[in-house]
N, C-alpha and C positions, 0 to 999 in steps of 0.2 A: 522668540527672542533668547530664551536661558539656555536653548539647544546651541543655538549660535556661540553663546559665550562660553560654555562649558567645550564646545569644539576648539575656540580658540586657545581656552586653559589646557587641555589635553593635548594640542599642536604644541604647545609654547613646555609642557613637561617633557615632552618625546624631543623637542629639539636641544633643549638641556640635557637629558642625559646621552642626545648623540655628541654635543659638543663634548661631555664631560667623558665619555669613550673614545671620542677620536683622541683626545689629549692622551688617554691610558698607551693607545694603541701605538700612536706615534713614539712615545717612550719606550714602549717595548720593544716596536720593531722597526728601531730607526738606523738607516744604513751605517753602519761605522758602531752603534752600540752608544751608550749614556756618555763615554769619552767624546766621539764625535759631535752627540747634540749640544754639551758642555760649549766647546769651541764655537760651535755655530752662533751660540747665544751672546759669548762673551763680548763682540763687537757691540751689541745694542744692551748691554746691562744699565748704562745710565739714561736710557732713552724712558722718558715718563710715561708713557703707555704700557710698553713692556714691564717696567716695574709694577703698575696696576695690575696688568694682567696675570703678572707671577705672583702677586700678594692675594688677589682673588683664586686662584690655582691653588695657594697652599692653604687657604681658609676652607676650601670645598674638599680639599684630601688631607685634612690633619689629624684624622686616625682612621683605622677601617670601618667605622661606625659615621662617620660623616658623609655628607650628601653626596660626594665625589664617588667615593666608592660603593657606594648603593647605588647609584644610579649606573654606573658601571655593571656591576651585577643585575640590576634590573633591564638594560638595555640588552646583555645577553641571554634573558630571559631563563636565568639560573634559582632553580626554587629548592633543588636539595641545601638542606642549613650548611652541610660541611664543606662542598663545591662553592657555595653562595661566600662562606667565610673565608674560605681559600682567595676567588677572585678579590675580595673586598681588601683582604689584606694585601695581596699583591700589587692592587692597585694603589694603596697607600704607600706602599713601600717603595715601588718604583718612583710615582711621583715626591715622594719626599725624598728620593737620592737625587733627585733632578733639582729640586727646592737647594737641597742642603748644599751639593756639589758648585752651584752657580753662589750663594750667597758667599762660600769661601773661596771663591777664586776672583771677587771682589776687593780682597784683603792682600 
């Protein structure tokens, strides 16, 4: 029984890594770039679910050392300390840029 719970926990962690990496990937490679992605979000910024999701994403990527940025590096199996620091910083900066632009577009 313990093995089964451990398997579920490992699956949940891997799923979280995958979702956080997907967010990073979409921001990084969105057709039309960040400007286009911001435009896609604008009509939905007052939706309660979108607000909550953006709040959670902002929390997960609130620094290069937070769990979102770490999970991006984990998902890519990056172990070299310099490369890991680079990808964590990149993930943080890209997500933060999206969140900042969305916040400023509401005013």
